[in-house]
C-alpha positions in Angstrom: 28.1 100.9 -17.0 29.1 102.0 -12.6 28.9 99.0 -10.3 29.1 99.0 -6.8 30.0 96.4 -4.4 29.9 95.9 -0.7 33.3 94.4 2.1 32.7 94.2 5.4 33.8 97.5 6.2 33.3 99.5 3.7 31.1 100.4 0.3 33.3 100.8 -2.8 31.4 102.6 -6.5 34.1 102.5 -10.0 33.5 102.0 -13.5 35.0 98.9 -15.4 37.1 102.1 -16.9 38.3 103.1 -13.8 41.1 101.2 -13.2 42.9 102.0 -16.2 41.9 105.5 -17.2 42.3 106.7 -14.0 44.8 109.8 -13.2 46.5 108.5 -10.7 47.2 105.4 -9.1 44.2 103.4 -7.0 44.7 100.4 -5.4 43.0 97.9 -4.0 42.9 95.5 -1.2 43.3 91.6 -2.1 39.9 91.6 0.0 38.3 93.6 -2.2 39.0 92.5 -5.0 38.0 88.6 -4.6 34.8 90.4 -3.1 34.0 91.7 -6.0 34.4 88.9 -8.0 32.4 86.8 -5.5 29.5 90.1 -5.5 29.9 89.8 -9.7 29.7 85.6 -9.5 26.5 85.3 -7.2 24.8 87.3 -9.8 25.2 85.7 -12.5 21.9 84.0 -13.3 23.9 80.5 -14.8 26.7 80.2 -12.1 23.6 80.7 -9.2 22.1 77.2 -10.2 23.9 75.6 -12.6 24.8 71.7 -13.6 27.9 70.5 -13.8 29.0 67.2 -15.0 32.5 65.7 -14.4 34.4 62.9 -13.2 35.1 63.1 -9.2 38.7 63.0 -7.7 40.5 63.1 -4.9 37.2 62.7 -2.3 37.7 63.4 1.0 34.9 64.4 4.1 35.8 66.1 7.1 33.3 66.5 10.6 30.4 65.5 7.6 31.2 68.1 4.9 32.8 66.5 1.2 35.6 67.9 -0.4 36.3 66.6 -3.7 37.8 67.6 -7.6 35.3 67.5 -10.6 37.5 67.1 -13.2 36.8 65.5 -17.1 39.3 65.2 -19.7 41.4 68.7 -20.2 40.3 70.6 -17.2 39.1 70.1 -13.3 37.1 72.4 -10.9 37.6 72.0 -7.0 33.7 71.1 -5.3 32.6 71.2 -1.4 29.7 69.3 -0.8 28.4 70.5 3.1 26.9 67.9 5.5 23.7 70.2 5.2 23.1 69.3 2.0 24.0 65.3 2.4 20.9 64.6 4.1 18.7 62.8 1.5 22.0 61.6 -0.7 21.1 57.9 -1.0 24.5 56.9 -2.0 28.0 57.2 -0.8 30.3 59.4 -4.1 33.4 57.4 -4.9 36.6 58.6 -6.8 36.3 57.6 -10.4 32.2 58.4 -10.0 30.4 60.0 -13.3 28.3 62.4 -11.8 26.2 65.7 -12.7 26.0 68.1 -9.4 23.9 70.5 -9.0 25.2 73.3 -7.4 26.4 77.0 -7.6 30.3 79.1 -8.4 31.0 81.2 -5.9 34.4 82.6 -4.4 36.0 81.3 -1.5 37.5 84.7 -0.6 40.1 83.6 2.1 42.1 81.9 -1.0 40.6 83.4 -4.0 39.4 80.0 -5.2 36.3 79.9 -7.4 34.3 76.1 -6.3 31.5 74.5 -7.1 29.3 74.0 -3.9 27.1 71.4 -4.2 23.8 70.6 -3.4 22.4 67.2 -4.8 24.8 64.4 -6.8 23.3 62.4 -9.4 25.5 59.5 -11.0 25.5 60.1 -14.9 22.5 58.4 -16.3 21.6 56.5 -13.5 19.7 57.6 -10.2 21.1 58.3 -7.1 18.7 55.9 -5.3 20.0 53.2 -7.7 23.8 54.1 -7.0 22.1 53.3 -3.3 20.3 50.3 -4.1 23.2 48.4 -6.2 26.5 49.8 -3.6 24.3 48.3 0.0 23.6 44.6 -2.6 26.9 44.7 -3.2 28.2 45.3 0.7 25.4 43.2 2.3 26.2 40.3 -0.1 30.0 40.6 0.3 29.5 40.0 4.1 27.5 36.8 3.2 23.9 38.0 4.4 22.6 36.4 0.6 23.9 33.0 1.6 21.9 30.1 0.7 23.1 28.7 3.7 21.7 31.2 6.1 18.4 30.7 4.7 15.5 29.2 7.1 13.0 26.6 5.6 9.6 28.1 5.4 7.1 25.5 7.9 4.4 23.6 6.4 1.8 23.4 8.1 1.6 26.4 10.7 0.0 27.4 13.3 0.5 31.0 13.2 1.5 33.3 10.3 3.0 37.0 11.1 2.7 39.6 9.0 4.8 43.4 8.5 2.9 45.3 7.1 0.7 48.7 6.7 -2.6 47.7 8.2 -4.9 49.3 5.4 -4.4 48.3 1.9 -5.0 46.5 -0.6 -1.5 43.9 0.4 -2.8 43.2 4.3 -6.5 42.4 2.9 -5.1 40.0 0.2 -2.4 38.4 2.6 -5.8 37.7 4.6 -8.0 36.9 2.5 -5.6 34.2 0.7 -4.7 32.4 4.3 -8.3 31.9 5.5 -8.9 30.6 2.0 -6.2 28.0 1.9 -5.6 27.2 5.3 -8.6 28.9 7.9 -6.6 27.1 10.7 -4.0 29.0 11.0 -4.0 32.2 13.2 -2.6 35.5 11.5 -1.0 38.9 13.5 -0.7 41.8 11.8 2.1 43.8 13.1 0.9 47.4 11.9 3.6 49.9 10.5 4.4 52.4 7.5 6.1 51.2 4.4 6.8 54.4 2.9 8.6 57.4 4.0 11.4 58.6 6.3 10.1 56.9 8.9 9.1 53.5 7.6 12.4 51.7 7.6 13.1 51.7 11.5 9.7 51.2 12.2 9.5 48.4 9.6 12.2 47.4 11.9 10.7 47.8 15.1 8.1 46.0 14.0 10.0 42.6 12.9 11.6 42.0 16.5 8.6 42.9 18.2 7.0 39.7 16.3 9.7 37.5 17.7 7.9 38.1 21.2 5.1 36.1 19.7 5.4 32.3 19.0 5.1 32.8 15.2 6.0 29.9 12.6 6.3 32.6 9.5 6.4 36.2 9.5 5.1 37.7 5.7 7.3 41.0 5.5 6.0 43.8 2.5 3.5 45.8 1.3 2.0 46.8 -2.1 3.4 47.9 -5.3 4.9 51.1 -6.4 7.7 53.2 -7.2 11.6 52.7 -6.3 10.7 55.5 -3.9 7.8 53.9 -2.6 9.2 50.9 -2.2 12.9 52.3 -0.6 12.3 51.6 2.7 12.8 47.5 2.1 16.0 48.4 0.7 16.9 50.7 3.6 20.4 48.2 5.3 18.4 48.4 8.7 15.4 46.6 7.4 17.6 44.0 6.0 19.9 43.2 8.9 17.0 43.0 11.1 15.5 40.8 8.3 18.2 38.8 9.0 18.7 38.0 12.4 15.4 37.6 12.5 14.8 33.9 14.1 11.5 33.4 12.7 11.4 32.3 9.1 10.6 35.4 7.1 9.5 35.7 3.6 9.8 39.0 2.0 6.5 40.2 -0.8 7.4 44.0 -2.0 5.5 45.3 -5.2 4.8 43.2 -8.0 6.8 40.9 -9.5 9.5 43.1 -11.5 10.3 44.4 -8.1 13.2 43.6 -6.4 14.4 45.0 -3.2 17.3 44.2 -0.9 14.5 42.7 1.6 14.2 40.1 -0.9 17.7 38.9 -0.6 17.8 38.7 2.6 14.7 36.8 3.3 14.2 33.2 3.5 12.0 33.6 0.8 11.4 36.0 -1.6 7.7 36.0 -3.2 6.7 38.0 -6.4 3.6 39.7 -4.1 1.7 39.6 -1.3 -0.5 37.5 -2.9 2.5 34.8 -3.8 3.8 35.4 -0.2 0.1 34.0 1.4 0.1 31.3 -0.9 3.9 29.6 0.3 3.4 30.8 3.8 -0.2 28.2 4.3 -0.7 25.2 2.4 -4.0 24.3 0.6 -6.4 22.9 3.2 -8.6 21.6 0.2 -5.2 19.6 -1.2 -4.6 18.4 2.5 -7.8 16.6 2.1 -8.1 15.1 -1.5 -4.9 13.8 0.4 -6.1 12.5 3.3 -8.7 11.1 1.7 -6.6 9.5 -1.3 -4.5 7.8 2.4 -7.7 6.9 4.0 -8.7 4.8 0.8 -5.4 3.2 0.7 -5.7 2.9 3.6 -9.2 0.9 3.9 -8.4 -1.1 0.4 -5.5 -2.3 2.2 -6.7 -3.1 5.3 -9.7 -5.3 3.5 -7.1 -6.6 1.8 -5.2 -8.1 4.2 -8.5 -9.0 6.0 -9.5 -11.5 3.1 -5.9 -12.7 2.8 -6.4 -13.9 6.8 -10.0 -14.5 6.5 -8.6 -17.5 4.1 -5.5 -18.4 5.5 -7.9 -18.7 8.9 -10.6 -21.2 6.9 -7.7 -23.1 5.7 -6.2 -23.7 9.0 -9.1 -24.8 11.0 -9.8 -27.3 8.0 -6.8 -29.2 9.1 -7.2 -32.5 10.8 -5.6 -31.3 14.1 -8.6 -29.1 14.9 -11.3 -31.3 13.8 -9.9 -34.6 15.7 -6.9 -33.3 18.0 -6.6 -36.6 20.1 -5.3 -38.2 17.1 -2.2 -37.0 17.4 -2.1 -37.8 21.5 -2.4 -41.4 19.9 0.1 -40.9 17.6 2.7 -39.5 19.8 1.5 -42.1 22.3 2.6 -45.2 20.2 5.6 -43.3 19.6 6.2 -43.0 23.3 5.7 -46.6 23.1 7.7 -47.9 20.8 11.3 -45.3 22.5 10.5 -46.9 25.8 10.3 -50.5 24.5 13.6 -49.8 22.5 15.3 -48.3 25.3 14.7 -50.9 27.6 15.7 -53.2 24.7 19.3 -51.6 24.7 19.9 -51.0 28.5 19.4 -55.0 28.9 22.3 -55.1 26.3 24.4 -53.0 28.0 24.3 -54.2 30.8 24.7 -57.8 29.8 27.4 -56.7 28.1 29.3 -55.0 30.9 28.8 -58.1 32.9 30.8 -60.0 31.0 33.6 -57.8 30.9 33.6 -57.3 34.4 32.9 -61.6 35.5 36.6 -61.6 32.6 38.3 -58.5 34.5 37.7 -60.4 37.6 39.0 -63.7 36.8 42.0 -62.6 34.6 45.8 -63.0 36.1 46.2 -59.0 36.5 43.6 -59.0 39.5 44.9 -62.2 40.2 48.5 -61.6 40.6 49.1 -57.8 39.9 53.1 -58.3 40.6 53.8 -60.3 37.9 53.1 -57.1 34.8 56.0 -55.3 36.9 57.7 -58.4 37.2 57.2 -59.1 33.1 57.7 -55.3 32.3 61.1 -55.4 34.8 62.3 -58.2 32.3 61.6 -56.6 29.5 63.8 -53.1 30.7 66.5 -55.7 31.2 66.4 -57.5 27.5 66.8 -53.5 26.1 69.4 -52.1 28.3 71.6 -55.2 27.4 71.2 -54.7 23.8 71.6 -51.1 24.3 75.0 -52.1 25.8 76.0 -54.1 22.8 75.8 -50.9 20.5 77.5 -48.3 23.0 80.6 -47.3 21.5 82.5 -46.9 24.6 82.9 -50.8 25.5 84.5 -50.9 21.8 87.1 -48.3 23.2 87.5 -50.6 26.4 88.6 -52.8 23.8 91.8 -51.1 23.0 89.7 -49.2 19.8 89.9 -45.5 19.3 87.9 -43.0 17.7 89.1 -40.6 15.5 87.5 -37.0 15.3 87.9 -33.6 12.7 85.9 -31.2 13.6 83.9 -33.0 16.0 83.1 -35.4 13.3 83.9 -38.7 13.3 86.7 -40.0 10.3 85.6 -43.3 8.7 88.7 -43.2 6.3 91.7 -42.3 5.1 89.6 -40.6 2.2 88.1 -38.1 4.5 91.8 -36.3 5.9 94.2 -34.7 4.3 98.1 -33.3 5.3 97.7 -31.0 8.2 94.4 -31.3 9.3 94.0 -31.3 13.2 92.9 -34.8 14.7 91.5 -36.2 18.2 92.1 -39.7 18.7 89.5 -40.5 21.5 91.1 -43.7 24.0 88.7 -45.3 26.8 91.5 -43.3 28.8 91.5 -39.7 27.6 91.6 -38.1 24.0 95.4 -36.9 22.2 95.6 -34.5 19.5 97.7 -34.8 16.5 98.6 -33.4 12.6 98.7 -35.6 9.7 101.8 -35.2 8.1 
């Protein structure tokens, strides 16, 4: 069977047996051989659209294009993933990841190596949206965007609620209906946005920023239920970071109760459904009225009880004698005052009489009549005491021929107080002699 293949310069035609049966040697260039093999691969129905399962190894990216090796337990295959095909990729491939790749096998003629040209990558057994979801969730969690310490308190009695969602559909109707039913005095502002599709994430983020220009107490961000693809805008990083940076407390309300998005983890509060978000954002005015009625009843009963008690106390006080005959208190007090004045008169006269007697005695005493006598008596007493002290003065004893013997400044009064070799000081009236005991 004759085959035809083409190069940039010329066209070749030969049979499979030509290489072995040619009478004269016929040579082909390397480029011709690589081109021929590449044409063979391109014409193969299996290799032009093939799915290959393996493990990613040595994954590298240059200028947006990614190059890696796909391997299994016994072999490996070079692969290239051009950036034009990576536009719809929701996750970042990594070394060690088990994947299923859709692509084609061709020869890279420049080096004669065949390789896998990748159209699409999915993790083995898991969709690429799920991979992207887990990767972003782990990334933001490690950055602290899910930490409870960053979450703001949802106001209990808001004046205005903002809602970032599609302006049409069941979600916005459920939110508005629920808020108006539970808390009709609250104002509602709807910031319309796409909630699915490639443009949805950017619009949601812009409307969250726009809502912060208004005096809003709580912001609800969400949509109704759907598939993971429908809800994907709320798994985008741009939306997650905008919710985290929002100055208004945010309630995330995406999908149904079983649906969890990245927005749910970043938001200050997660609601299972848009209706649940509306219930979380406002109180029930019926409950408020009931509590107010209870408080009013308690206050009224308390005031009535206090009034009854105080009226009884007032009646008791009003019936006391002081209020019936107040002048009687003055009469009693007047009598007490008269008694005090009388006692004061008696006591003052006694004090005056006693002091007059003391003054009379002082005026007739010898001290006042002859004050020099006091000095004379004290002088005589002083001289008598000095005479007594002179008798006891040891210096007078020395003048009479006696001496005082001391050892180490202590008076020696017995021979028992000294021993041979002791130094003694013998004090006379006119001096001191040093001696030693032999």
